[in-house]
C-alpha positions as CSV (number, residue, x, y, z in Angstrom):
1,M,108.0,113.7,76.9
2,R,106.2,112.5,73.7
3,P,103.0,110.8,73.7
4,G,103.5,107.1,73.3
5,K,105.5,104.4,75.1
6,V,108.4,106.0,77.5
7,P,111.6,106.3,75.2
8,Y,114.5,104.2,75.1
9,N,116.8,106.2,76.8
10,T,114.3,107.5,79.8
11,F,113.5,103.9,80.7
12,V,117.1,103.0,80.5
13,R,118.2,106.0,82.9
14,S,114.5,105.9,85.6
15,I,114.0,102.6,85.5
16,D,116.7,99.7,84.3
17,K,119.4,101.1,86.2
18,T,117.6,102.3,89.5
19,I,116.0,98.8,90.0
20,T,117.6,96.6,92.3
21,P,116.4,92.6,91.8
22,R,116.2,91.2,95.6
23,Q,113.6,88.2,95.1
24,P,114.8,84.9,93.5
25,F,110.9,84.3,93.6
26,V,111.0,87.0,90.5
27,L,112.0,85.5,87.6
28,R,111.5,88.1,85.1
29,G,111.2,91.2,86.2
30,V,112.6,94.9,85.1
31,G,114.0,94.2,81.4
32,M,113.9,96.0,77.6
33,G,111.4,94.3,76.1
34,H,109.9,92.3,79.0
35,D,105.7,92.5,78.2
36,S,105.4,90.4,81.4
37,S,106.6,89.7,84.2
38,A,107.2,85.6,85.8
39,F,106.7,84.5,89.2
40,D,107.7,80.5,90.8
41,V,105.2,80.0,93.2
42,S,105.7,76.4,93.5
43,Q,107.0,76.5,96.6
44,D,104.8,78.8,98.3
45,G,101.8,78.0,97.8
46,A,98.9,80.7,97.0
47,L,99.8,83.3,94.9
48,V,98.1,86.2,96.7
49,V,97.2,89.7,94.2
50,S,96.0,93.1,95.1
51,Q,96.3,96.6,93.2
52,T,95.6,100.1,94.2
53,L,94.2,103.3,91.7
54,C,96.6,105.9,92.9
55,L,94.9,109.2,91.9
56,H,97.6,111.6,93.4
57,A,100.9,110.7,91.8
58,D,101.4,114.9,91.1
59,L,101.1,115.2,95.0
60,A,103.5,112.8,95.8
61,L,106.3,114.4,93.7
62,A,106.3,117.3,96.8
63,N,106.0,115.1,99.2
64,S,105.9,111.0,99.0
65,A,103.5,110.3,101.5
66,W,100.9,110.6,99.0
67,L,102.1,107.6,96.7
68,A,102.9,105.6,100.2
69,V,99.8,105.7,102.0
70,D,98.9,103.9,98.4
71,F,101.3,101.7,98.3
72,Y,100.7,100.1,101.7
73,R,97.3,100.1,101.0
74,T,98.1,97.6,98.3
75,V,100.8,95.9,100.6
76,N,98.9,95.9,103.9
77,D,95.8,93.9,102.4
78,L,98.2,91.1,101.3
79,Y,99.0,91.1,104.7
80,C,95.2,90.7,106.1
81,T,95.8,87.3,104.2
82,G,98.6,86.1,106.0
83,A,100.5,87.0,102.6
84,Q,104.4,87.7,102.3
85,P,104.0,91.0,99.7
86,K,106.9,89.3,97.2
87,A,106.9,91.6,94.3
88,L,105.2,95.2,93.1
89,T,104.2,96.3,89.1
90,A,102.9,99.4,88.5
91,A,101.3,100.8,85.6
92,F,101.9,104.5,84.5
93,L,99.8,106.6,82.3
94,L,101.6,110.2,82.7
95,P,100.5,113.4,80.7
96,D,102.9,114.1,78.6
97,S,103.5,117.6,80.2
98,C,105.3,115.4,82.6
99,E,109.3,115.7,82.7
100,E,111.6,112.7,82.6
101,E,112.8,113.6,86.0
102,D,109.5,113.8,87.6
103,F,108.5,110.0,86.5
104,R,112.3,108.9,87.4
105,K,111.2,110.1,90.9
106,L,107.8,108.6,91.1
107,V,109.5,105.1,89.7
108,L,112.2,105.4,92.6
109,T,110.0,106.3,95.8
110,L,108.2,102.9,94.3
111,E,111.6,101.2,94.9
112,Q,112.3,102.9,97.9
113,F,109.0,101.4,99.4
114,C,110.3,98.1,98.0
115,E,113.4,97.6,99.4
116,K,112.0,98.5,102.6
117,E,109.4,95.9,102.5
118,S,111.7,93.6,100.9
119,M,110.0,93.3,97.7
120,E,110.6,93.0,94.3
121,Y,109.7,96.4,91.6
122,A,109.3,93.6,89.0
123,G,107.9,96.5,86.2
124,G,105.1,97.2,84.2
125,D,103.6,99.4,81.4
126,T,103.8,103.2,80.8
127,K,102.4,105.1,78.2
128,I,102.0,109.1,78.0
129,V,99.3,110.5,76.4
130,D,98.0,114.6,75.7
131,A,97.4,116.3,78.8
132,A,94.6,117.7,77.6
133,T,93.4,113.7,77.7
134,I,95.0,113.1,81.2
135,G,95.9,116.1,83.5
136,R,97.9,114.8,86.0
137,P,99.9,111.4,86.7
138,V,97.6,108.5,87.4
139,I,99.5,104.9,88.8
140,T,98.0,101.5,89.0
141,L,99.9,99.6,91.8
142,T,99.7,95.4,91.8
143,A,101.2,93.7,95.1
144,Y,102.2,90.1,94.8
145,G,102.9,87.6,97.9
146,T,102.5,84.5,98.5
147,R,101.6,82.1,101.9
148,E,100.9,78.4,102.1
149,S,97.9,77.4,100.8
150,W,94.5,77.8,102.8
151,T,92.6,74.5,101.3
152,T,93.5,70.6,101.4
153,S,93.1,70.4,98.1
154,N,93.3,71.9,94.8
155,A,91.8,69.3,93.1
156,T,88.3,71.1,92.5
157,Y,87.6,74.5,91.4
158,S,83.7,74.5,92.1
159,K,81.8,77.9,93.6
160,E,81.4,75.3,96.7
161,A,85.4,75.0,97.1
162,R,86.2,78.7,96.5
163,K,83.3,79.1,99.4
164,T,85.3,76.9,101.4
165,A,88.5,78.7,100.7
166,E,87.2,82.4,101.1
167,A,85.7,81.8,104.4
168,F,88.4,80.5,106.4
169,F,89.4,84.8,106.4
170,K,85.9,85.8,107.8
171,P,84.5,85.7,110.8
172,K,82.7,82.5,112.0
173,G,80.3,84.3,114.6
174,G,80.8,85.1,118.4
175,E,84.5,86.1,118.4
176,S,85.4,89.7,120.0
177,L,86.4,92.6,117.6
178,L,89.6,94.2,118.0
179,M,90.9,97.2,116.4
180,A,94.7,97.8,116.3
181,G,95.9,101.5,115.6
182,Y,94.1,104.7,115.2
183,A,90.8,105.6,113.7
184,G,91.4,107.9,110.2
185,D,95.1,108.9,111.0
186,S,96.6,108.6,107.9
187,G,93.0,110.0,105.7
188,V,93.6,113.3,108.4
189,A,96.9,113.5,108.2
190,L,96.9,113.8,104.2
191,A,93.7,115.8,104.4
192,S,96.2,118.4,106.3
193,L,99.0,118.3,103.7
194,S,96.9,119.4,101.2
195,C,95.6,122.5,103.4
196,E,98.6,123.1,105.6
197,A,98.8,127.2,105.7
198,R,95.2,127.6,106.6
199,L,95.7,125.1,109.4
200,A,99.2,126.2,110.4
201,Q,97.2,129.7,111.6
202,R,95.5,127.5,113.7
203,Y,97.3,124.7,115.3
204,S,101.0,124.9,116.6
205,G,103.5,122.8,114.7
206,S,103.6,119.9,117.5
207,V,100.0,119.4,116.8
208,L,100.3,118.9,113.3
209,T,103.7,116.5,113.7
210,T,101.6,114.4,116.1
211,A,98.9,114.0,113.6
212,R,101.0,113.4,110.5
213,A,103.6,110.6,112.3
214,C,101.5,107.5,111.2
215,L,103.0,108.6,107.7
216,T,106.4,107.6,108.2
217,D,105.3,103.8,109.3
218,L,102.4,102.6,107.1
219,S,102.9,98.9,107.2
220,A,100.6,96.8,109.0
221,A,103.1,94.0,109.2
222,R,103.8,93.9,113.3
223,A,100.5,93.9,114.0
224,L,99.6,91.3,111.2
225,H,102.1,89.3,112.6
226,V,101.0,89.5,116.3
227,A,97.9,88.4,114.8
228,R,98.9,85.1,113.1
229,R,100.7,84.1,116.7
230,H,97.3,84.2,118.1
231,G,95.3,82.2,115.8
232,I,93.5,85.2,114.1
233,M,92.7,85.0,110.5
234,A,89.9,86.8,110.1
235,M,91.3,90.7,109.7
236,H,90.0,93.6,107.6
237,N,92.7,96.8,107.0
238,I,90.7,100.2,107.1
239,S,90.9,101.6,104.0
240,S,89.0,104.6,102.2
241,D,85.7,104.4,103.7
242,G,87.2,104.4,107.5
243,V,86.5,102.2,110.6
244,F,83.1,102.8,109.4
245,G,83.3,101.1,106.2
246,A,85.2,98.5,107.6
247,L,83.1,97.4,110.1
248,W,79.8,97.3,107.5
249,E,82.1,95.6,105.0
250,M,84.1,92.8,107.6
251,A,80.3,92.0,109.0
252,D,78.4,91.5,105.5
253,G,81.6,89.4,103.9
254,A,80.9,87.3,106.6
255,G,76.8,87.3,106.7
256,L,77.2,88.7,110.3
257,G,75.9,91.4,112.4
258,L,78.1,93.2,115.2
259,T,77.6,95.3,117.9
260,A,80.7,98.1,117.9
261,D,81.1,101.2,121.3
262,L,82.3,104.5,119.4
263,R,83.9,105.6,122.7
264,A,86.5,102.1,122.3
265,I,87.8,103.0,119.1
266,P,91.3,104.5,119.4
267,V,91.3,107.7,117.8
268,L,94.3,110.8,118.4
269,Q,93.0,113.5,119.7
270,Q,94.7,116.1,117.0
271,S,92.9,113.7,114.2
272,I,89.7,114.6,116.0
273,E,90.2,118.4,116.0
274,I,91.9,118.9,112.8
275,A,88.7,116.4,111.0
276,D,86.4,118.8,113.2
277,Y,88.0,121.8,111.9
278,L,88.0,120.8,108.3
279,E,84.7,119.7,108.4
280,L,85.4,116.2,108.5
281,N,84.5,112.4,110.2
282,P,88.0,110.8,111.5
283,Y,86.0,108.0,111.6
284,R,85.2,107.4,107.9
285,M,88.6,108.1,106.6
286,E,91.7,105.8,105.9
287,A,93.8,104.5,108.5
288,C,96.2,102.6,106.1
289,A,98.1,100.9,108.9
290,S,94.8,99.8,111.4
291,L,93.1,96.9,111.2
292,L,89.7,94.8,112.5
293,M,90.7,91.3,113.8
294,A,88.1,88.4,114.6
295,C,89.6,87.2,117.9
296,D,88.8,84.0,120.1
297,P,87.2,85.9,123.9
298,E,90.0,83.8,125.2
299,E,92.5,85.4,123.6
300,V,91.7,89.3,123.5
301,D,94.1,90.2,126.5
302,A,97.0,88.6,125.5
303,V,96.8,90.0,121.6
304,I,96.1,93.4,123.2
305,N,99.2,93.1,125.7
306,E,101.3,92.3,122.9
307,L,100.3,94.7,120.4
308,H,101.0,97.2,123.4
309,A,104.2,96.0,123.5
310,Q,104.7,96.6,120.1
311,G,103.6,100.7,120.4
312,I,100.7,99.3,118.5
313,P,97.5,101.1,119.9
314,A,94.8,98.7,120.1
315,A,91.4,97.8,122.0
316,C,88.4,95.7,121.9
317,I,85.7,97.8,120.4
318,G,82.7,95.0,120.2
319,R,81.8,91.6,119.2
320,F,81.1,90.0,116.4
321,H,77.2,88.1,116.3
322,Q,76.5,84.7,116.8
323,K,74.9,82.9,113.5
324,G,71.6,83.1,114.1
325,E,71.7,86.6,115.7
326,S,70.8,89.7,114.5
327,V,72.7,90.3,111.1
328,A,72.8,94.6,111.9
329,R,75.6,96.3,112.6
330,I,75.2,98.5,115.5
331,L,76.8,101.4,116.8
332,K,76.8,102.2,120.6
333,N,77.8,105.8,121.8
334,E,76.9,105.7,125.4
335,D,73.2,104.9,125.8
336,E,72.6,105.7,122.3
337,E,72.6,102.8,119.5
338,R,72.5,103.8,115.8
339,Y,73.1,101.3,112.6
340,I,76.0,101.2,111.3
341,D,75.6,102.5,107.4
342,R,76.6,101.1,104.3
343,P,80.1,102.5,102.8
344,G,79.1,105.8,101.3
345,G,82.5,106.8,99.1
346,D,86.1,108.8,100.0
347,E,85.7,111.5,102.6
348,L,89.6,112.7,101.3
349,Q,88.7,112.6,97.5
350,A,85.2,114.7,98.7
351,F,87.2,116.8,100.4
352,L,90.1,117.4,97.8
353,A,87.8,118.1,95.0
354,R,86.5,120.8,97.3
355,Q,89.7,122.3,97.9
356,N,90.3,123.0,93.9
């Protein structure tokens, strides 16, 4: 395709005629001549927005799981605030070596994901540049959701008022620390896709199939609904820094310490074996649909039982320290204890860079 904007005919064939309006929330979405989208949130309270940069859209042309993880990472961010995802916009930066059919395939894949989550694909910007400037497609996803307002008044936007609103979604201290889902499952699964021939020489097809099963359902919606029914508001999805990074970020954001038990963290044996073979740490890899939750200790058993009934692995893996107690983030492994380090980069991205 030529550098510049996507041609009119390409836009009509690949976007305008393929996207289905489905949300009354979206007043203006996809359409030629639309340089913006419009959303009506007057009846729904707060507008919640999350954004993700997709760096491996080229790999998604062969396997949509690469784009699915980015899509659901964005959407699950909304679920973690109690918001209902409503719409998605996508900005494409494409090399001129990209074929129209590739562009169309990426758009249709996103539209299929949106349909599954009852969201509207609401358009976005697209630019084509010289392949010497950018060698592969890059997509910026922005997801929009709504939820009832969590503040008693919107009359003030002071720094103090915002701190009060933000604290609504943070651990208060003394809660049990729950985890729903498996550590590192989606990150290890994507790593395995990038070196399939190598792994096939060592592992049976059933082992690889089990390790990649998580890629078929990456939505955290069911776990979030269970959490909300039990009054849990403080949640954190496990993204590119893995469960260790999520533990540190959740505690640091609340100014609290925590103690977590490594042996209590749910993890698939297949993920451990594959990660070990590839010299990766599954506890520092993304688990797209997995969540950390700050739970009232009296609700722990009920929440875990309900998650299990939904087919979601879950466990109490530790506790948040009380305010005034140590702010250290401690990881226990039987009789050993160590501090959890600050998030230190994306293991999957570093691994993929080593493969090239």
